[in-house]
Biopython code that builds the backbone (N, CA, C, O; Angstrom):
import numpy as np
from Bio.PDB.StructureBuilder import StructureBuilder

atoms = [
    (1, "MET", "N", (23.140, -7.025, 17.718)),
    (1, "MET", "CA", (20.993, -6.627, 17.486)),
    (1, "MET", "C", (20.729, -8.462, 17.389)),
    (1, "MET", "O", (20.907, -9.484, 16.726)),
    (2, "SER", "N", (20.347, -8.056, 18.235)),
    (2, "SER", "CA", (19.574, -9.735, 18.650)),
    (2, "SER", "C", (18.530, -10.084, 17.579)),
    (2, "SER", "O", (18.459, -9.245, 16.680)),
    (3, "GLN", "N", (17.777, -11.043, 17.485)),
    (3, "GLN", "CA", (16.898, -11.376, 16.694)),
    (3, "GLN", "C", (15.669, -11.205, 16.335)),
    (3, "GLN", "O", (14.948, -11.211, 15.337)),
    (4, "SER", "N", (15.645, -10.969, 18.033)),
    (4, "SER", "CA", (14.143, -10.883, 18.643)),
    (4, "SER", "C", (14.136, -9.147, 18.322)),
    (4, "SER", "O", (13.268, -8.672, 17.589)),
    (5, "ARG", "N", (15.111, -8.357, 18.904)),
    (5, "ARG", "CA", (14.897, -6.945, 18.359)),
    (5, "ARG", "C", (14.829, -6.865, 16.852)),
    (5, "ARG", "O", (13.978, -6.101, 16.395)),
    (6, "ILE", "N", (15.655, -7.590, 15.938)),
    (6, "ILE", "CA", (15.119, -6.857, 14.628)),
    (6, "ILE", "C", (14.062, -7.871, 14.138)),
    (6, "ILE", "O", (13.266, -7.174, 13.508)),
    (7, "VAL", "N", (13.884, -8.406, 14.121)),
    (7, "VAL", "CA", (11.787, -9.035, 14.479)),
    (7, "VAL", "C", (10.881, -7.941, 14.591)),
    (7, "VAL", "O", (10.225, -7.559, 13.622)),
    (8, "GLY", "N", (10.801, -7.355, 15.851)),
    (8, "GLY", "CA", (10.628, -6.350, 16.891)),
    (8, "GLY", "C", (10.334, -5.011, 15.897)),
    (8, "GLY", "O", (9.344, -4.429, 15.454)),
    (9, "LEU", "N", (11.418, -4.916, 15.840)),
    (9, "LEU", "CA", (11.404, -3.366, 14.305)),
    (9, "LEU", "C", (11.083, -3.441, 12.968)),
    (9, "LEU", "O", (10.789, -2.553, 12.168)),
    (10, "VAL", "N", (11.198, -4.829, 12.825)),
    (10, "VAL", "CA", (10.514, -4.981, 11.493)),
    (10, "VAL", "C", (8.952, -4.725, 11.359)),
    (10, "VAL", "O", (8.536, -3.816, 10.640)),
    (11, "LEU", "N", (7.862, -5.790, 12.277)),
    (11, "LEU", "CA", (7.279, -5.534, 12.891)),
    (11, "LEU", "C", (6.475, -4.446, 13.114)),
    (11, "LEU", "O", (5.332, -4.267, 12.694)),
    (12, "LEU", "N", (7.148, -3.728, 13.805)),
    (12, "LEU", "CA", (6.937, -2.091, 14.252)),
    (12, "LEU", "C", (6.509, -1.214, 13.085)),
    (12, "LEU", "O", (5.435, -0.624, 12.967)),
    (13, "ILE", "N", (7.825, -1.238, 12.010)),
    (13, "ILE", "CA", (7.950, -0.991, 11.099)),
    (13, "ILE", "C", (6.178, -1.085, 9.989)),
    (13, "ILE", "O", (5.260, -0.285, 9.810)),
    (14, "LEU", "N", (6.456, -2.438, 9.524)),
    (14, "LEU", "CA", (5.401, -2.707, 8.809)),
    (14, "LEU", "C", (4.130, -2.358, 9.159)),
    (14, "LEU", "O", (3.255, -2.164, 8.314)),
    (15, "GLY", "N", (3.888, -2.226, 10.780)),
    (15, "GLY", "CA", (2.727, -1.876, 11.867)),
    (15, "GLY", "C", (1.935, -0.557, 10.976)),
    (15, "GLY", "O", (1.003, -0.226, 10.242)),
    (16, "VAL", "N", (3.195, -0.131, 11.742)),
    (16, "VAL", "CA", (3.032, 1.586, 10.843)),
    (16, "VAL", "C", (2.713, 2.019, 9.779)),
    (16, "VAL", "O", (2.001, 3.022, 9.734)),
    (17, "VAL", "N", (3.192, 1.322, 8.498)),
    (17, "VAL", "CA", (3.159, 1.187, 7.204)),
    (17, "VAL", "C", (1.531, 0.717, 6.896)),
    (17, "VAL", "O", (0.858, 1.173, 5.972)),
    (18, "LEU", "N", (1.225, 0.048, 7.551)),
    (18, "LEU", "CA", (-0.250, -0.816, 7.250)),
    (18, "LEU", "C", (-1.354, 0.812, 7.956)),
    (18, "LEU", "O", (-2.437, 1.176, 7.499)),
    (19, "LEU", "N", (-0.531, 1.499, 9.203)),
    (19, "LEU", "CA", (-1.542, 2.025, 9.728)),
    (19, "LEU", "C", (-2.133, 3.698, 8.274)),
    (19, "LEU", "O", (-3.185, 4.311, 8.091)),
    (20, "VAL", "N", (-0.858, 3.748, 7.691)),
    (20, "VAL", "CA", (-0.596, 4.602, 7.286)),
    (20, "VAL", "C", (-0.974, 4.449, 5.753)),
    (20, "VAL", "O", (-0.647, 5.375, 5.011)),
    (21, "PHE", "N", (-1.768, 3.140, 5.115)),
    (21, "PHE", "CA", (-2.212, 2.640, 4.320)),
    (21, "PHE", "C", (-3.950, 2.351, 4.378)),
    (21, "PHE", "O", (-4.842, 2.132, 3.558)),
    (22, "ALA", "N", (-3.818, 2.504, 5.939)),
    (22, "ALA", "CA", (-5.269, 3.037, 6.497)),
    (22, "ALA", "C", (-6.133, 4.259, 6.317)),
    (22, "ALA", "O", (-7.277, 4.420, 5.893)),
    (23, "TRP", "N", (-5.326, 4.958, 6.719)),
    (23, "TRP", "CA", (-5.677, 6.054, 7.334)),
    (23, "TRP", "C", (-5.718, 6.858, 5.486)),
    (23, "TRP", "O", (-6.415, 7.794, 5.093)),
    (24, "ARG", "N", (-4.577, 5.941, 4.635)),
    (24, "ARG", "CA", (-5.128, 7.059, 3.306)),
    (24, "ARG", "C", (-6.641, 6.673, 2.561)),
    (24, "ARG", "O", (-7.314, 7.350, 1.784)),
    (25, "ALA", "N", (-6.885, 5.302, 3.126)),
    (25, "ALA", "CA", (-7.896, 4.342, 2.211)),
    (25, "ALA", "C", (-9.194, 5.298, 2.967)),
    (25, "ALA", "O", (-10.119, 5.873, 2.394)),
    (26, "SER", "N", (-8.941, 5.243, 4.203)),
    (26, "SER", "CA", (-10.468, 5.948, 4.813)),
    (26, "SER", "C", (-10.483, 7.034, 4.462)),
    (26, "SER", "O", (-11.548, 7.549, 4.803)),
    (27, "ASN", "N", (-9.704, 7.864, 3.817)),
    (27, "ASN", "CA", (-9.920, 9.256, 3.343)),
    (27, "ASN", "C", (-10.004, 8.709, 2.068)),
    (27, "ASN", "O", (-8.854, 8.845, 1.650)),
    (28, "ALA", "N", (-10.435, 8.356, 1.486)),
    (28, "ALA", "CA", (-10.830, 7.917, 0.017)),
    (28, "ALA", "C", (-12.095, 8.874, -0.007)),
    (28, "ALA", "O", (-12.876, 8.998, 0.936)),
    (29, "PRO", "N", (-12.174, 9.471, -1.113)),
    (29, "PRO", "CA", (-14.047, 9.542, -1.711)),
    (29, "PRO", "C", (-14.706, 8.641, -1.492)),
    (29, "PRO", "O", (-15.508, 8.925, -0.603)),
    (30, "ILE", "N", (-14.853, 7.201, -2.000)),
    (30, "ILE", "CA", (-15.248, 6.341, -2.025)),
    (30, "ILE", "C", (-15.570, 6.008, -0.604)),
    (30, "ILE", "O", (-16.705, 6.143, -0.147)),
    (31, "GLU", "N", (-14.545, 5.567, 0.091)),
    (31, "GLU", "CA", (-14.673, 4.857, 1.474)),
    (31, "GLU", "C", (-15.868, 5.834, 2.013)),
    (31, "GLU", "O", (-17.057, 5.526, 2.097)),
    (32, "GLN", "N", (-15.473, 6.658, 2.242)),
    (32, "GLN", "CA", (-16.410, 7.908, 2.936)),
    (32, "GLN", "C", (-17.751, 8.119, 2.917)),
    (32, "GLN", "O", (-18.621, 8.338, 3.760)),
    (33, "LEU", "N", (-17.659, 7.926, 1.055)),
    (33, "LEU", "CA", (-19.124, 7.381, 0.728)),
    (33, "LEU", "C", (-20.025, 6.154, 1.426)),
    (33, "LEU", "O", (-21.216, 6.206, 1.733)),
    (34, "SER", "N", (-19.094, 5.034, 1.583)),
    (34, "SER", "CA", (-19.647, 3.763, 1.960)),
    (34, "SER", "C", (-19.826, 4.094, 3.753)),
    (34, "SER", "O", (-20.693, 3.627, 4.491)),
    (35, "GLU", "N", (-18.943, 4.841, 4.043)),
    (35, "GLU", "CA", (-18.800, 4.853, 5.661)),
    (35, "GLU", "C", (-20.459, 6.020, 5.767)),
    (35, "GLU", "O", (-21.450, 5.738, 6.441)),
    (36, "VAL", "N", (-20.352, 6.830, 5.208)),
    (36, "VAL", "CA", (-21.682, 7.217, 5.304)),
    (36, "VAL", "C", (-23.306, 6.383, 5.046)),
    (36, "VAL", "O", (-24.437, 6.638, 5.457)),
    (37, "LEU", "N", (-22.651, 5.126, 4.025)),
    (37, "LEU", "CA", (-24.176, 4.563, 3.926)),
    (37, "LEU", "C", (-24.140, 3.440, 4.777)),
    (37, "LEU", "O", (-25.231, 2.944, 5.059)),
    (38, "THR", "N", (-23.089, 2.915, 5.261)),
    (38, "THR", "CA", (-23.210, 1.991, 5.784)),
    (38, "THR", "C", (-22.905, 1.611, 7.153)),
    (38, "THR", "O", (-23.008, 0.483, 7.634)),
    (39, "GLY", "N", (-22.344, 3.158, 7.989)),
    (39, "GLY", "CA", (-21.641, 3.457, 9.056)),
    (39, "GLY", "C", (-20.564, 2.784, 9.362)),
    (39, "GLY", "O", (-20.123, 2.965, 10.497)),
    (40, "ARG", "N", (-19.902, 1.908, 8.529)),
    (40, "ARG", "CA", (-18.574, 1.447, 8.675)),
    (40, "ARG", "C", (-17.800, 1.153, 7.292)),
    (40, "ARG", "O", (-18.343, 1.264, 6.192)),
    (41, "TYR", "N", (-16.228, 0.694, 7.525)),
    (41, "TYR", "CA", (-15.586, 1.361, 6.556)),
    (41, "TYR", "C", (-15.553, -0.234, 5.919)),
    (41, "TYR", "O", (-16.051, -1.273, 6.352)),
    (42, "THR", "N", (-14.703, 0.065, 4.641)),
    (42, "THR", "CA", (-15.018, -1.519, 3.712)),
    (42, "THR", "C", (-13.882, -2.591, 4.483)),
    (42, "THR", "O", (-12.950, -2.208, 5.190)),
    (43, "ASN", "N", (-14.217, -4.055, 4.150)),
    (43, "ASN", "CA", (-13.569, -5.001, 4.867)),
    (43, "ASN", "C", (-11.855, -4.859, 4.249)),
    (43, "ASN", "O", (-11.144, -5.492, 5.030)),
    (44, "ASN", "N", (-10.891, -4.147, 2.954)),
    (44, "ASN", "CA", (-9.519, -3.959, 3.277)),
    (44, "ASN", "C", (-9.147, -2.720, 3.863)),
    (44, "ASN", "O", (-7.992, -2.578, 4.264)),
    (45, "THR", "N", (-10.235, -1.528, 3.994)),
    (45, "THR", "CA", (-9.336, -0.757, 5.131)),
    (45, "THR", "C", (-9.706, -1.609, 6.381)),
    (45, "THR", "O", (-8.798, -1.862, 7.173)),
    (46, "MET", "N", (-10.876, -2.041, 6.611)),
    (46, "MET", "CA", (-10.462, -2.517, 7.971)),
    (46, "MET", "C", (-9.744, -3.266, 8.458)),
    (46, "MET", "O", (-9.597, -3.257, 9.680)),
    (47, "TRP", "N", (-8.896, -4.381, 7.445)),
    (47, "TRP", "CA", (-8.289, -5.457, 7.158)),
    (47, "TRP", "C", (-6.583, -4.574, 7.592)),
    (47, "TRP", "O", (-5.815, -4.966, 8.471)),
    (48, "TYR", "N", (-6.448, -3.824, 7.036)),
    (48, "TYR", "CA", (-5.543, -2.737, 7.177)),
    (48, "TYR", "C", (-5.147, -2.477, 8.547)),
    (48, "TYR", "O", (-4.187, -2.943, 9.160)),
    (49, "LEU", "N", (-6.151, -1.556, 8.983)),
    (49, "LEU", "CA", (-6.526, -1.220, 10.400)),
    (49, "LEU", "C", (-5.746, -2.323, 11.562)),
    (49, "LEU", "O", (-4.691, -2.178, 12.179)),
    (50, "LEU", "N", (-6.667, -3.376, 11.563)),
    (50, "LEU", "CA", (-6.491, -4.078, 12.237)),
    (50, "LEU", "C", (-5.011, -5.015, 12.537)),
    (50, "LEU", "O", (-4.579, -5.506, 13.580)),
    (51, "SER", "N", (-4.440, -5.011, 11.044)),
    (51, "SER", "CA", (-3.282, -5.558, 10.923)),
    (51, "SER", "C", (-2.298, -4.729, 11.735)),
    (51, "SER", "O", (-1.568, -5.070, 12.666)),
    (52, "GLY", "N", (-2.571, -2.847, 10.784)),
    (52, "GLY", "CA", (-1.456, -2.217, 11.861)),
    (52, "GLY", "C", (-1.310, -2.307, 13.308)),
    (52, "GLY", "O", (-0.274, -2.143, 13.953)),
    (53, "ILE", "N", (-2.380, -2.564, 13.703)),
    (53, "ILE", "CA", (-2.365, -2.625, 14.998)),
    (53, "ILE", "C", (-1.923, -3.252, 15.560)),
    (53, "ILE", "O", (-1.206, -2.814, 16.459)),
    (54, "ALA", "N", (-2.099, -4.857, 15.354)),
    (54, "ALA", "CA", (-1.882, -5.823, 15.577)),
    (54, "ALA", "C", (0.521, -5.923, 15.545)),
    (54, "ALA", "O", (1.328, -6.380, 16.354)),
    (55, "GLY", "N", (0.666, -5.282, 14.286)),
    (55, "GLY", "CA", (1.577, -4.959, 14.218)),
    (55, "GLY", "C", (2.059, -3.864, 15.060)),
    (55, "GLY", "O", (3.237, -4.217, 15.110)),
    (56, "VAL", "N", (2.025, -3.084, 15.569)),
    (56, "VAL", "CA", (2.548, -1.660, 16.422)),
    (56, "VAL", "C", (3.050, -2.385, 17.580)),
    (56, "VAL", "O", (4.139, -2.311, 18.149)),
    (57, "ILE", "N", (1.906, -3.184, 17.832)),
    (57, "ILE", "CA", (1.231, -3.932, 19.588)),
    (57, "ILE", "C", (2.591, -5.013, 19.592)),
    (57, "ILE", "O", (3.602, -5.148, 20.282)),
    (58, "ALA", "N", (2.067, -5.595, 18.565)),
    (58, "ALA", "CA", (3.618, -7.245, 18.230)),
    (58, "ALA", "C", (5.250, -6.322, 18.685)),
    (58, "ALA", "O", (5.906, -6.596, 19.690)),
    (59, "GLY", "N", (5.542, -5.466, 17.887)),
    (59, "GLY", "CA", (6.669, -5.260, 17.561)),
    (59, "GLY", "C", (6.702, -4.076, 18.564)),
    (59, "GLY", "O", (7.738, -4.099, 19.229)),
    (60, "GLY", "N", (6.024, -3.238, 18.809)),
    (60, "GLY", "CA", (6.789, -2.982, 20.616)),
    (60, "GLY", "C", (6.880, -3.788, 21.692)),
    (60, "GLY", "O", (7.779, -3.601, 22.512)),
    (61, "ALA", "N", (5.809, -4.967, 21.865)),
    (61, "ALA", "CA", (6.518, -5.790, 22.801)),
    (61, "ALA", "C", (7.358, -6.120, 22.591)),
    (61, "ALA", "O", (8.030, -5.824, 23.579)),
    (62, "LEU", "N", (8.462, -7.009, 21.376)),
    (62, "LEU", "CA", (8.881, -7.747, 21.425)),
    (62, "LEU", "C", (10.385, -6.336, 21.309)),
    (62, "LEU", "O", (11.533, -6.682, 21.589)),
    (63, "LEU", "N", (10.169, -5.322, 21.010)),
    (63, "LEU", "CA", (11.282, -4.784, 21.500)),
    (63, "LEU", "C", (11.203, -4.091, 22.988)),
    (63, "LEU", "O", (12.261, -4.187, 23.610)),
    (64, "LEU", "N", (10.259, -3.488, 23.591)),
    (64, "LEU", "CA", (10.450, -3.715, 24.999)),
    (64, "LEU", "C", (10.827, -4.634, 26.068)),
    (64, "LEU", "O", (11.457, -4.202, 27.034)),
    (65, "ARG", "N", (10.359, -6.384, 25.945)),
    (65, "ARG", "CA", (11.258, -7.120, 25.999)),
    (65, "ARG", "C", (12.295, -7.375, 25.785)),
    (65, "ARG", "O", (13.018, -7.777, 26.696)),
    (66, "ASP", "N", (12.662, -7.266, 24.763)),
    (66, "ASP", "CA", (14.104, -7.226, 24.418)),
    (66, "ASP", "C", (15.036, -6.346, 24.910)),
    (66, "ASP", "O", (16.167, -6.775, 25.139)),
    (67, "ALA", "N", (14.681, -4.821, 25.180)),
    (67, "ALA", "CA", (15.396, -4.367, 26.268)),
    (67, "ALA", "C", (15.286, -4.353, 28.177)),
    (67, "ALA", "O", (16.194, -4.015, 28.937)),
    (68, "THR", "N", (13.652, -4.913, 28.632)),
    (68, "THR", "CA", (14.075, -5.268, 29.951)),
    (68, "THR", "C", (14.999, -6.345, 30.077)),
    (68, "THR", "O", (15.589, -6.220, 31.149)),
    (69, "ARG", "N", (15.333, -7.225, 29.525)),
    (69, "ARG", "CA", (16.515, -8.396, 29.463)),
    (69, "ARG", "C", (17.436, -8.096, 29.557)),
    (69, "ARG", "O", (18.223, -8.943, 29.980)),
    (70, "ARG", "N", (17.813, -7.129, 29.333)),
    (70, "ARG", "CA", (19.519, -6.271, 29.567)),
    (70, "ARG", "C", (19.734, -5.887, 30.991)),
    (70, "ARG", "O", (20.775, -5.325, 31.328)),
]
sb = StructureBuilder()
sb.init_structure("model")
sb.init_model(0)
sb.init_chain("A")
sb.init_seg("    ")
for serial, (resi, resn, name, xyz) in enumerate(atoms, 1):
    if name == "N":
        sb.init_residue(resn, " ", resi, " ")
    sb.init_atom(name, np.array(xyz, "f"), 0.0, 1.0, " ", f" {name:<3s}", serial, name[0])
structure = sb.get_structure()
């Protein structure tokens, strides 16, 4: 297994874990109250969400790039 494939897999898994944290945080009662009052999520939830999306995209791109090279 190439180093690129390992890094891609780790990034993909980390991105999914961060998205799960963001989903769980967005369902917390205090987070829902904050969303109702301000119209957006708190900074921590947004960072989890954006980092998770970036991790999934980067990991998927590395895995696809490694798969197309063969």
